[in-house]
Gaussian input, Z-matrix of N, CA and C with variables (Angstrom, degrees):
# hf/3-21g

backbone

0 1
 N
 C     1     B1
 C     2     B2     1     A1
 N     3     B3     2     A2     1     D1
 C     4     B4     3     A3     2     D2
 C     5     B5     4     A4     3     D3
 N     6     B6     5     A5     4     D4
 C     7     B7     6     A6     5     D5
 C     8     B8     7     A7     6     D6
 N     9     B9     8     A8     7     D7
 C    10    B10     9     A9     8     D8
 C    11    B11    10    A10     9     D9
 N    12    B12    11    A11    10    D10
 C    13    B13    12    A12    11    D11
 C    14    B14    13    A13    12    D12
 N    15    B15    14    A14    13    D13
 C    16    B16    15    A15    14    D14
 C    17    B17    16    A16    15    D15
 N    18    B18    17    A17    16    D16
 C    19    B19    18    A18    17    D17
 C    20    B20    19    A19    18    D18
 N    21    B21    20    A20    19    D19
 C    22    B22    21    A21    20    D20
 C    23    B23    22    A22    21    D21
 N    24    B24    23    A23    22    D22
 C    25    B25    24    A24    23    D23
 C    26    B26    25    A25    24    D24
 N    27    B27    26    A26    25    D25
 C    28    B28    27    A27    26    D26
 C    29    B29    28    A28    27    D27
 N    30    B30    29    A29    28    D28
 C    31    B31    30    A30    29    D29
 C    32    B32    31    A31    30    D30
 N    33    B33    32    A32    31    D31
 C    34    B34    33    A33    32    D32
 C    35    B35    34    A34    33    D33
 N    36    B36    35    A35    34    D34
 C    37    B37    36    A36    35    D35
 C    38    B38    37    A37    36    D36
 N    39    B39    38    A38    37    D37
 C    40    B40    39    A39    38    D38
 C    41    B41    40    A40    39    D39
 N    42    B42    41    A41    40    D40
 C    43    B43    42    A42    41    D41
 C    44    B44    43    A43    42    D42
 N    45    B45    44    A44    43    D43
 C    46    B46    45    A45    44    D44
 C    47    B47    46    A46    45    D45
 N    48    B48    47    A47    46    D46
 C    49    B49    48    A48    47    D47
 C    50    B50    49    A49    48    D48
 N    51    B51    50    A50    49    D49
 C    52    B52    51    A51    50    D50
 C    53    B53    52    A52    51    D51
 N    54    B54    53    A53    52    D52
 C    55    B55    54    A54    53    D53
 C    56    B56    55    A55    54    D54
 N    57    B57    56    A56    55    D55
 C    58    B58    57    A57    56    D56
 C    59    B59    58    A58    57    D57
 N    60    B60    59    A59    58    D58
 C    61    B61    60    A60    59    D59
 C    62    B62    61    A61    60    D60
 N    63    B63    62    A62    61    D61
 C    64    B64    63    A63    62    D62
 C    65    B65    64    A64    63    D63
 N    66    B66    65    A65    64    D64
 C    67    B67    66    A66    65    D65
 C    68    B68    67    A67    66    D66
 N    69    B69    68    A68    67    D67
 C    70    B70    69    A69    68    D68
 C    71    B71    70    A70    69    D69
 N    72    B72    71    A71    70    D70
 C    73    B73    72    A72    71    D71
 C    74    B74    73    A73    72    D72
 N    75    B75    74    A74    73    D73
 C    76    B76    75    A75    74    D74
 C    77    B77    76    A76    75    D75
 N    78    B78    77    A77    76    D76
 C    79    B79    78    A78    77    D77
 C    80    B80    79    A79    78    D78
 N    81    B81    80    A80    79    D79
 C    82    B82    81    A81    80    D80
 C    83    B83    82    A82    81    D81
 N    84    B84    83    A83    82    D82
 C    85    B85    84    A84    83    D83
 C    86    B86    85    A85    84    D84
 N    87    B87    86    A86    85    D85
 C    88    B88    87    A87    86    D86
 C    89    B89    88    A88    87    D87
 N    90    B90    89    A89    88    D88
 C    91    B91    90    A90    89    D89
 C    92    B92    91    A91    90    D90
 N    93    B93    92    A92    91    D91
 C    94    B94    93    A93    92    D92
 C    95    B95    94    A94    93    D93
 N    96    B96    95    A95    94    D94
 C    97    B97    96    A96    95    D95
 C    98    B98    97    A97    96    D96
 N    99    B99    98    A98    97    D97
 C   100   B100    99    A99    98    D98
 C   101   B101   100   A100    99    D99
 N   102   B102   101   A101   100   D100
 C   103   B103   102   A102   101   D101
 C   104   B104   103   A103   102   D102
 N   105   B105   104   A104   103   D103
 C   106   B106   105   A105   104   D104
 C   107   B107   106   A106   105   D105
 N   108   B108   107   A107   106   D106
 C   109   B109   108   A108   107   D107
 C   110   B110   109   A109   108   D108
 N   111   B111   110   A110   109   D109
 C   112   B112   111   A111   110   D110
 C   113   B113   112   A112   111   D111
 N   114   B114   113   A113   112   D112
 C   115   B115   114   A114   113   D113
 C   116   B116   115   A115   114   D114
 N   117   B117   116   A116   115   D115
 C   118   B118   117   A117   116   D116
 C   119   B119   118   A118   117   D117
 N   120   B120   119   A119   118   D118
 C   121   B121   120   A120   119   D119
 C   122   B122   121   A121   120   D120
 N   123   B123   122   A122   121   D121
 C   124   B124   123   A123   122   D122
 C   125   B125   124   A124   123   D123
 N   126   B126   125   A125   124   D124
 C   127   B127   126   A126   125   D125
 C   128   B128   127   A127   126   D126
 N   129   B129   128   A128   127   D127
 C   130   B130   129   A129   128   D128
 C   131   B131   130   A130   129   D129
 N   132   B132   131   A131   130   D130
 C   133   B133   132   A132   131   D131
 C   134   B134   133   A133   132   D132
 N   135   B135   134   A134   133   D133
 C   136   B136   135   A135   134   D134
 C   137   B137   136   A136   135   D135
 N   138   B138   137   A137   136   D136
 C   139   B139   138   A138   137   D137
 C   140   B140   139   A139   138   D138
 N   141   B141   140   A140   139   D139
 C   142   B142   141   A141   140   D140
 C   143   B143   142   A142   141   D141
 N   144   B144   143   A143   142   D142
 C   145   B145   144   A144   143   D143
 C   146   B146   145   A145   144   D144
 N   147   B147   146   A146   145   D145
 C   148   B148   147   A147   146   D146
 C   149   B149   148   A148   147   D147
 N   150   B150   149   A149   148   D148
 C   151   B151   150   A150   149   D149
 C   152   B152   151   A151   150   D150
 N   153   B153   152   A152   151   D151
 C   154   B154   153   A153   152   D152
 C   155   B155   154   A154   153   D153
 N   156   B156   155   A155   154   D154
 C   157   B157   156   A156   155   D155
 C   158   B158   157   A157   156   D156
 N   159   B159   158   A158   157   D157
 C   160   B160   159   A159   158   D158
 C   161   B161   160   A160   159   D159
 N   162   B162   161   A161   160   D160
 C   163   B163   162   A162   161   D161
 C   164   B164   163   A163   162   D162
 N   165   B165   164   A164   163   D163
 C   166   B166   165   A165   164   D164
 C   167   B167   166   A166   165   D165
 N   168   B168   167   A167   166   D166
 C   169   B169   168   A168   167   D167
 C   170   B170   169   A169   168   D168
 N   171   B171   170   A170   169   D169
 C   172   B172   171   A171   170   D170
 C   173   B173   172   A172   171   D171
 N   174   B174   173   A173   172   D172
 C   175   B175   174   A174   173   D173
 C   176   B176   175   A175   174   D174
 N   177   B177   176   A176   175   D175
 C   178   B178   177   A177   176   D176
 C   179   B179   178   A178   177   D177
 N   180   B180   179   A179   178   D178
 C   181   B181   180   A180   179   D179
 C   182   B182   181   A181   180   D180
 N   183   B183   182   A182   181   D181
 C   184   B184   183   A183   182   D182
 C   185   B185   184   A184   183   D183
 N   186   B186   185   A185   184   D184
 C   187   B187   186   A186   185   D185
 C   188   B188   187   A187   186   D186
 N   189   B189   188   A188   187   D187
 C   190   B190   189   A189   188   D188
 C   191   B191   190   A190   189   D189
 N   192   B192   191   A191   190   D190
 C   193   B193   192   A192   191   D191
 C   194   B194   193   A193   192   D192
 N   195   B195   194   A194   193   D193
 C   196   B196   195   A195   194   D194
 C   197   B197   196   A196   195   D195
 N   198   B198   197   A197   196   D196
 C   199   B199   198   A198   197   D197
 C   200   B200   199   A199   198   D198
 N   201   B201   200   A200   199   D199
 C   202   B202   201   A201   200   D200
 C   203   B203   202   A202   201   D201
 N   204   B204   203   A203   202   D202
 C   205   B205   204   A204   203   D203
 C   206   B206   205   A205   204   D204
 N   207   B207   206   A206   205   D205
 C   208   B208   207   A207   206   D206
 C   209   B209   208   A208   207   D207
 N   210   B210   209   A209   208   D208
 C   211   B211   210   A210   209   D209
 C   212   B212   211   A211   210   D210
 N   213   B213   212   A212   211   D211
 C   214   B214   213   A213   212   D212
 C   215   B215   214   A214   213   D213
 N   216   B216   215   A215   214   D214
 C   217   B217   216   A216   215   D215
 C   218   B218   217   A217   216   D216
 N   219   B219   218   A218   217   D217
 C   220   B220   219   A219   218   D218
 C   221   B221   220   A220   219   D219
 N   222   B222   221   A221   220   D220
 C   223   B223   222   A222   221   D221
 C   224   B224   223   A223   222   D222
 N   225   B225   224   A224   223   D223
 C   226   B226   225   A225   224   D224
 C   227   B227   226   A226   225   D225
 N   228   B228   227   A227   226   D226
 C   229   B229   228   A228   227   D227
 C   230   B230   229   A229   228   D228
 N   231   B231   230   A230   229   D229
 C   232   B232   231   A231   230   D230
 C   233   B233   232   A232   231   D231
 N   234   B234   233   A233   232   D232
 C   235   B235   234   A234   233   D233
 C   236   B236   235   A235   234   D234
 N   237   B237   236   A236   235   D235
 C   238   B238   237   A237   236   D236
 C   239   B239   238   A238   237   D237
 N   240   B240   239   A239   238   D238
 C   241   B241   240   A240   239   D239
 C   242   B242   241   A241   240   D240
 N   243   B243   242   A242   241   D241
 C   244   B244   243   A243   242   D242
 C   245   B245   244   A244   243   D243
 N   246   B246   245   A245   244   D244
 C   247   B247   246   A246   245   D245
 C   248   B248   247   A247   246   D246
 N   249   B249   248   A248   247   D247
 C   250   B250   249   A249   248   D248
 C   251   B251   250   A250   249   D249
 N   252   B252   251   A251   250   D250
 C   253   B253   252   A252   251   D251
 C   254   B254   253   A253   252   D252
 N   255   B255   254   A254   253   D253
 C   256   B256   255   A255   254   D254
 C   257   B257   256   A256   255   D255
 N   258   B258   257   A257   256   D256
 C   259   B259   258   A258   257   D257
 C   260   B260   259   A259   258   D258
 N   261   B261   260   A260   259   D259
 C   262   B262   261   A261   260   D260
 C   263   B263   262   A262   261   D261
 N   264   B264   263   A263   262   D262
 C   265   B265   264   A264   263   D263
 C   266   B266   265   A265   264   D264
 N   267   B267   266   A266   265   D265
 C   268   B268   267   A267   266   D266
 C   269   B269   268   A268   267   D267
 N   270   B270   269   A269   268   D268
 C   271   B271   270   A270   269   D269
 C   272   B272   271   A271   270   D270
 N   273   B273   272   A272   271   D271
 C   274   B274   273   A273   272   D272
 C   275   B275   274   A274   273   D273
 N   276   B276   275   A275   274   D274
 C   277   B277   276   A276   275   D275
 C   278   B278   277   A277   276   D276
 N   279   B279   278   A278   277   D277
 C   280   B280   279   A279   278   D278
 C   281   B281   280   A280   279   D279
 N   282   B282   281   A281   280   D280
 C   283   B283   282   A282   281   D281
 C   284   B284   283   A283   282   D282
 N   285   B285   284   A284   283   D283
 C   286   B286   285   A285   284   D284
 C   287   B287   286   A286   285   D285
 N   288   B288   287   A287   286   D286
 C   289   B289   288   A288   287   D287
 C   290   B290   289   A289   288   D288
 N   291   B291   290   A290   289   D289
 C   292   B292   291   A291   290   D290
 C   293   B293   292   A292   291   D291

   B1=1.4451
   B2=1.5216
   B3=1.3212
   B4=1.4550
   B5=1.5129
   B6=1.3084
   B7=1.4575
   B8=1.5296
   B9=1.3274
   B10=1.4659
   B11=1.5220
   B12=1.3234
   B13=1.4587
   B14=1.5278
   B15=1.3261
   B16=1.4661
   B17=1.5238
   B18=1.3312
   B19=1.4704
   B20=1.5265
   B21=1.3102
   B22=1.4589
   B23=1.5289
   B24=1.3016
   B25=1.4703
   B26=1.5309
   B27=1.3100
   B28=1.4626
   B29=1.5245
   B30=1.3131
   B31=1.4679
   B32=1.5185
   B33=1.3272
   B34=1.4655
   B35=1.5223
   B36=1.3126
   B37=1.4734
   B38=1.5255
   B39=1.3309
   B40=1.4626
   B41=1.5223
   B42=1.3209
   B43=1.4633
   B44=1.5247
   B45=1.3240
   B46=1.4644
   B47=1.5247
   B48=1.3363
   B49=1.4685
   B50=1.5222
   B51=1.3378
   B52=1.4610
   B53=1.5219
   B54=1.3291
   B55=1.4566
   B56=1.5270
   B57=1.3155
   B58=1.4663
   B59=1.5281
   B60=1.3266
   B61=1.4587
   B62=1.5171
   B63=1.3185
   B64=1.4594
   B65=1.5243
   B66=1.3043
   B67=1.4646
   B68=1.5065
   B69=1.3088
   B70=1.4602
   B71=1.5197
   B72=1.3320
   B73=1.4507
   B74=1.5286
   B75=1.3232
   B76=1.4616
   B77=1.5278
   B78=1.3240
   B79=1.4621
   B80=1.5251
   B81=1.3183
   B82=1.4570
   B83=1.5234
   B84=1.3216
   B85=1.4649
   B86=1.5237
   B87=1.3334
   B88=1.4599
   B89=1.5258
   B90=1.3220
   B91=1.4600
   B92=1.5301
   B93=1.3179
   B94=1.4576
   B95=1.5114
   B96=1.3173
   B97=1.4651
   B98=1.5131
   B99=1.3157
   B100=1.4588
   B101=1.5235
   B102=1.3035
   B103=1.4603
   B104=1.5161
   B105=1.3213
   B106=1.4675
   B107=1.5261
   B108=1.3264
   B109=1.4673
   B110=1.5252
   B111=1.3179
   B112=1.4637
   B113=1.5259
   B114=1.3287
   B115=1.4688
   B116=1.5288
   B117=1.3420
   B118=1.4596
   B119=1.5233
   B120=1.3555
   B121=1.4631
   B122=1.5266
   B123=1.3170
   B124=1.4641
   B125=1.5207
   B126=1.3326
   B127=1.4675
   B128=1.5210
   B129=1.3302
   B130=1.4689
   B131=1.5248
   B132=1.3368
   B133=1.4576
   B134=1.5202
   B135=1.3195
   B136=1.4594
   B137=1.5230
   B138=1.3260
   B139=1.4649
   B140=1.5266
   B141=1.3361
   B142=1.4574
   B143=1.5227
   B144=1.3324
   B145=1.4681
   B146=1.5321
   B147=1.3175
   B148=1.4684
   B149=1.5305
   B150=1.3268
   B151=1.4675
   B152=1.5314
   B153=1.3295
   B154=1.4623
   B155=1.5293
   B156=1.3315
   B157=1.4678
   B158=1.5224
   B159=1.3357
   B160=1.4689
   B161=1.5225
   B162=1.3339
   B163=1.4668
   B164=1.5319
   B165=1.3327
   B166=1.4620
   B167=1.5265
   B168=1.3307
   B169=1.4595
   B170=1.5257
   B171=1.3281
   B172=1.4682
   B173=1.5275
   B174=1.3298
   B175=1.4606
   B176=1.5322
   B177=1.3242
   B178=1.4640
   B179=1.5153
   B180=1.3253
   B181=1.4670
   B182=1.5329
   B183=1.3219
   B184=1.4663
   B185=1.5266
   B186=1.3199
   B187=1.4642
   B188=1.5272
   B189=1.3123
   B190=1.4636
   B191=1.5237
   B192=1.3317
   B193=1.4630
   B194=1.5286
   B195=1.3310
   B196=1.4676
   B197=1.5258
   B198=1.3184
   B199=1.4677
   B200=1.5272
   B201=1.3337
   B202=1.4614
   B203=1.5259
   B204=1.3385
   B205=1.4648
   B206=1.5271
   B207=1.3223
   B208=1.4542
   B209=1.5256
   B210=1.3389
   B211=1.4564
   B212=1.5256
   B213=1.3425
   B214=1.4659
   B215=1.5278
   B216=1.3272
   B217=1.4738
   B218=1.5137
   B219=1.3292
   B220=1.4540
   B221=1.5296
   B222=1.3208
   B223=1.4711
   B224=1.5275
   B225=1.3335
   B226=1.4622
   B227=1.5232
   B228=1.3269
   B229=1.4588
   B230=1.5292
   B231=1.3254
   B232=1.4660
   B233=1.5263
   B234=1.3366
   B235=1.4654
   B236=1.5310
   B237=1.3393
   B238=1.4632
   B239=1.5209
   B240=1.3233
   B241=1.4628
   B242=1.5231
   B243=1.3321
   B244=1.4583
   B245=1.5284
   B246=1.3363
   B247=1.4646
   B248=1.5207
   B249=1.3287
   B250=1.4571
   B251=1.5242
   B252=1.3214
   B253=1.4607
   B254=1.5273
   B255=1.3124
   B256=1.4632
   B257=1.5263
   B258=1.3268
   B259=1.4643
   B260=1.5235
   B261=1.3045
   B262=1.4707
   B263=1.5230
   B264=1.3149
   B265=1.4587
   B266=1.5110
   B267=1.3131
   B268=1.4575
   B269=1.5231
   B270=1.3170
   B271=1.4710
   B272=1.5298
   B273=1.3023
   B274=1.4544
   B275=1.5179
   B276=1.2809
   B277=1.4686
   B278=1.5345
   B279=1.3293
   B280=1.4615
   B281=1.5120
   B282=1.3196
   B283=1.4531
   B284=1.5165
   B285=1.3126
   B286=1.4571
   B287=1.5215
   B288=1.3101
   B289=1.4612
   B290=1.5183
   B291=1.3033
   B292=1.4646
   B293=1.4991
   A1=110.13
   A2=113.20
   A3=117.82
   A4=108.94
   A5=114.71
   A6=120.18
   A7=111.72
   A8=117.62
   A9=120.29
   A10=110.74
   A11=114.37
   A12=121.01
   A13=108.77
   A14=118.54
   A15=119.11
   A16=108.88
   A17=117.18
   A18=118.78
   A19=110.17
   A20=115.13
   A21=120.95
   A22=108.32
   A23=115.64
   A24=122.23
   A25=111.29
   A26=116.72
   A27=120.37
   A28=110.82
   A29=117.25
   A30=120.77
   A31=110.20
   A32=116.77
   A33=120.86
   A34=110.99
   A35=116.05
   A36=120.14
   A37=111.51
   A38=117.48
   A39=120.30
   A40=110.85
   A41=117.51
   A42=121.20
   A43=110.63
   A44=117.05
   A45=120.51
   A46=111.23
   A47=116.61
   A48=120.75
   A49=110.46
   A50=116.34
   A51=120.39
   A52=110.76
   A53=116.47
   A54=120.80
   A55=110.86
   A56=116.81
   A57=120.72
   A58=111.34
   A59=116.06
   A60=119.25
   A61=111.37
   A62=118.18
   A63=120.66
   A64=110.21
   A65=117.53
   A66=121.19
   A67=112.12
   A68=117.35
   A69=121.90
   A70=110.31
   A71=116.35
   A72=119.85
   A73=109.74
   A74=116.77
   A75=121.04
   A76=109.73
   A77=116.96
   A78=120.70
   A79=110.26
   A80=116.16
   A81=121.01
   A82=110.98
   A83=116.83
   A84=120.75
   A85=110.16
   A86=117.03
   A87=120.48
   A88=111.62
   A89=117.57
   A90=121.44
   A91=111.57
   A92=117.32
   A93=121.27
   A94=113.48
   A95=117.69
   A96=121.17
   A97=110.35
   A98=114.65
   A99=119.53
   A100=108.15
   A101=116.24
   A102=120.66
   A103=111.53
   A104=116.04
   A105=120.17
   A106=109.95
   A107=116.40
   A108=119.73
   A109=110.63
   A110=116.29
   A111=120.33
   A112=110.45
   A113=116.27
   A114=120.39
   A115=110.57
   A116=116.56
   A117=119.80
   A118=111.20
   A119=115.90
   A120=118.50
   A121=111.86
   A122=117.52
   A123=119.89
   A124=110.04
   A125=116.38
   A126=120.50
   A127=110.63
   A128=116.94
   A129=120.38
   A130=110.27
   A131=116.95
   A132=120.23
   A133=111.70
   A134=117.47
   A135=120.86
   A136=111.34
   A137=116.30
   A138=120.81
   A139=112.83
   A140=116.51
   A141=120.49
   A142=111.90
   A143=116.70
   A144=118.86
   A145=110.44
   A146=116.30
   A147=122.41
   A148=112.27
   A149=117.19
   A150=120.48
   A151=111.17
   A152=116.79
   A153=120.65
   A154=110.13
   A155=116.99
   A156=120.29
   A157=111.06
   A158=117.13
   A159=119.79
   A160=110.69
   A161=116.41
   A162=120.35
   A163=110.65
   A164=117.03
   A165=120.46
   A166=110.77
   A167=116.89
   A168=120.35
   A169=110.70
   A170=116.55
   A171=120.99
   A172=109.61
   A173=117.38
   A174=120.65
   A175=110.63
   A176=116.88
   A177=120.43
   A178=111.64
   A179=115.74
   A180=120.50
   A181=109.94
   A182=116.71
   A183=120.96
   A184=111.06
   A185=116.92
   A186=119.65
   A187=110.84
   A188=116.75
   A189=120.11
   A190=111.45
   A191=116.84
   A192=119.85
   A193=110.67
   A194=116.55
   A195=120.26
   A196=110.34
   A197=116.75
   A198=120.62
   A199=110.05
   A200=117.10
   A201=120.91
   A202=110.65
   A203=117.16
   A204=121.03
   A205=109.69
   A206=116.28
   A207=120.62
   A208=110.29
   A209=117.15
   A210=120.92
   A211=112.01
   A212=117.00
   A213=120.08
   A214=111.01
   A215=117.08
   A216=120.15
   A217=111.02
   A218=116.01
   A219=120.58
   A220=109.91
   A221=116.62
   A222=121.24
   A223=110.31
   A224=116.85
   A225=120.40
   A226=110.96
   A227=116.81
   A228=120.26
   A229=110.59
   A230=117.42
   A231=120.45
   A232=110.78
   A233=116.57
   A234=120.44
   A235=111.01
   A236=116.67
   A237=120.39
   A238=111.06
   A239=116.65
   A240=120.20
   A241=110.58
   A242=115.87
   A243=119.50
   A244=110.86
   A245=117.35
   A246=120.57
   A247=111.10
   A248=116.97
   A249=120.75
   A250=110.62
   A251=116.25
   A252=120.13
   A253=110.08
   A254=117.88
   A255=121.37
   A256=110.45
   A257=117.10
   A258=120.92
   A259=110.89
   A260=117.61
   A261=121.62
   A262=111.65
   A263=117.60
   A264=120.91
   A265=114.32
   A266=117.86
   A267=119.10
   A268=109.19
   A269=116.41
   A270=118.18
   A271=111.36
   A272=113.54
   A273=119.62
   A274=109.21
   A275=115.09
   A276=119.78
   A277=107.37
   A278=114.75
   A279=119.01
   A280=108.75
   A281=114.94
   A282=121.23
   A283=107.86
   A284=116.38
   A285=121.46
   A286=109.85
   A287=115.45
   A288=121.05
   A289=107.69
   A290=116.37
   A291=120.43
   A292=110.88
   D1=149.61
   D2=177.86
   D3=-112.29
   D4=152.35
   D5=-179.89
   D6=-93.50
   D7=1.95
   D8=-178.44
   D9=-75.67
   D10=139.16
   D11=176.16
   D12=-83.13
   D13=139.47
   D14=175.44
   D15=-67.21
   D16=149.94
   D17=179.52
   D18=-62.50
   D19=149.91
   D20=-179.76
   D21=-72.87
   D22=92.45
   D23=-175.21
   D24=-64.58
   D25=-37.20
   D26=-178.68
   D27=-63.10
   D28=-46.52
   D29=179.86
   D30=-62.43
   D31=-40.05
   D32=179.03
   D33=-62.98
   D34=-45.39
   D35=179.99
   D36=-66.21
   D37=-40.92
   D38=178.02
   D39=-62.35
   D40=-39.39
   D41=178.03
   D42=-64.74
   D43=-40.96
   D44=178.85
   D45=-65.73
   D46=-41.84
   D47=178.75
   D48=-62.56
   D49=-45.05
   D50=179.12
   D51=-59.95
   D52=-41.17
   D53=179.06
   D54=-63.91
   D55=-43.84
   D56=179.10
   D57=-64.59
   D58=-41.27
   D59=179.71
   D60=-64.70
   D61=-39.94
   D62=177.99
   D63=-63.25
   D64=-44.60
   D65=179.67
   D66=-65.93
   D67=-40.04
   D68=-178.83
   D69=-66.67
   D70=-40.51
   D71=179.63
   D72=-61.09
   D73=-44.50
   D74=-178.85
   D75=-63.29
   D76=-44.90
   D77=179.17
   D78=-61.36
   D79=-43.13
   D80=-179.45
   D81=-61.47
   D82=-45.65
   D83=-179.53
   D84=-65.96
   D85=-43.23
   D86=-179.30
   D87=-62.54
   D88=-33.21
   D89=179.69
   D90=-83.75
   D91=-5.96
   D92=179.48
   D93=77.24
   D94=22.14
   D95=-179.88
   D96=-99.80
   D97=152.13
   D98=173.32
   D99=-87.33
   D100=164.99
   D101=177.66
   D102=-62.14
   D103=-35.84
   D104=-179.89
   D105=-66.34
   D106=-42.52
   D107=179.39
   D108=-63.64
   D109=-42.42
   D110=178.81
   D111=-61.99
   D112=-43.45
   D113=179.15
   D114=-64.13
   D115=-39.83
   D116=178.86
   D117=-59.96
   D118=-49.40
   D119=-177.46
   D120=-68.58
   D121=-31.90
   D122=175.28
   D123=-63.91
   D124=-40.10
   D125=178.21
   D126=-66.36
   D127=-44.20
   D128=178.98
   D129=-58.69
   D130=-44.09
   D131=-179.30
   D132=-68.21
   D133=-27.04
   D134=178.49
   D135=-77.89
   D136=-41.47
   D137=-173.68
   D138=-81.51
   D139=-45.99
   D140=-173.12
   D141=-96.50
   D142=132.86
   D143=174.56
   D144=-68.81
   D145=165.51
   D146=-176.06
   D147=-53.59
   D148=-45.51
   D149=-177.89
   D150=-61.79
   D151=-40.76
   D152=179.29
   D153=-65.45
   D154=-39.98
   D155=178.41
   D156=-62.72
   D157=-37.08
   D158=177.42
   D159=-62.74
   D160=-43.38
   D161=179.17
   D162=-64.16
   D163=-40.75
   D164=179.33
   D165=-64.21
   D166=-38.07
   D167=178.80
   D168=-64.85
   D169=-43.81
   D170=178.86
   D171=-64.52
   D172=-41.70
   D173=179.29
   D174=-63.10
   D175=-41.17
   D176=177.56
   D177=-62.09
   D178=-40.61
   D179=178.25
   D180=-62.72
   D181=-43.47
   D182=179.39
   D183=-62.05
   D184=-38.11
   D185=177.68
   D186=-64.37
   D187=-40.30
   D188=177.80
   D189=-66.12
   D190=-38.70
   D191=177.25
   D192=-64.50
   D193=-38.79
   D194=177.39
   D195=-63.49
   D196=-41.16
   D197=177.88
   D198=-63.62
   D199=-38.12
   D200=178.85
   D201=-61.77
   D202=-44.54
   D203=179.21
   D204=-60.83
   D205=-44.40
   D206=179.90
   D207=-60.41
   D208=-47.81
   D209=-179.25
   D210=-65.13
   D211=-40.33
   D212=178.49
   D213=-61.38
   D214=-41.18
   D215=178.17
   D216=-65.47
   D217=-40.65
   D218=-179.95
   D219=-63.15
   D220=-44.73
   D221=178.44
   D222=-62.80
   D223=-43.73
   D224=179.63
   D225=-61.43
   D226=-41.09
   D227=179.10
   D228=-64.00
   D229=-40.97
   D230=177.41
   D231=-63.74
   D232=-40.81
   D233=177.88
   D234=-62.66
   D235=-41.65
   D236=179.07
   D237=-63.93
   D238=-42.14
   D239=179.18
   D240=-63.04
   D241=-38.32
   D242=179.10
   D243=-66.83
   D244=-41.59
   D245=178.11
   D246=-63.97
   D247=-41.32
   D248=178.24
   D249=-62.96
   D250=-40.67
   D251=179.86
   D252=-64.34
   D253=-40.60
   D254=178.40
   D255=-67.53
   D256=-38.96
   D257=-179.55
   D258=-67.91
   D259=-32.63
   D260=-179.84
   D261=-83.97
   D262=0.44
   D263=176.15
   D264=79.36
   D265=14.30
   D266=177.70
   D267=-76.45
   D268=124.21
   D269=-179.74
   D270=-74.91
   D271=147.81
   D272=175.50
   D273=-100.85
   D274=140.89
   D275=178.54
   D276=-99.40
   D277=126.39
   D278=177.76
   D279=-91.80
   D280=133.60
   D281=179.74
   D282=-116.79
   D283=123.93
   D284=178.08
   D285=-78.55
   D286=132.73
   D287=179.29
   D288=-115.49
   D289=128.85
   D290=-179.42
   D291=-89.38

């Protein structure tokens, strides 16, 4: 038998966790992310395999492209209405905004 005490593993682990948390917080702030966003992406990376994440990224991009088409059509329709109003001689009232 030895008279040596085992190292305090709990204190060592708590010190390592504290160090990691301090570093993670700094990285998160430097990247402009909130803690919730960081936790979300950590969960996504834990749950979804790489291939699934690639598909989700492509799907997200497609959703944004669909939104762009919708917005472009909406803008075009507003432009057409404005041209029609000008062609019909309807005056526009300008409102000053402070």
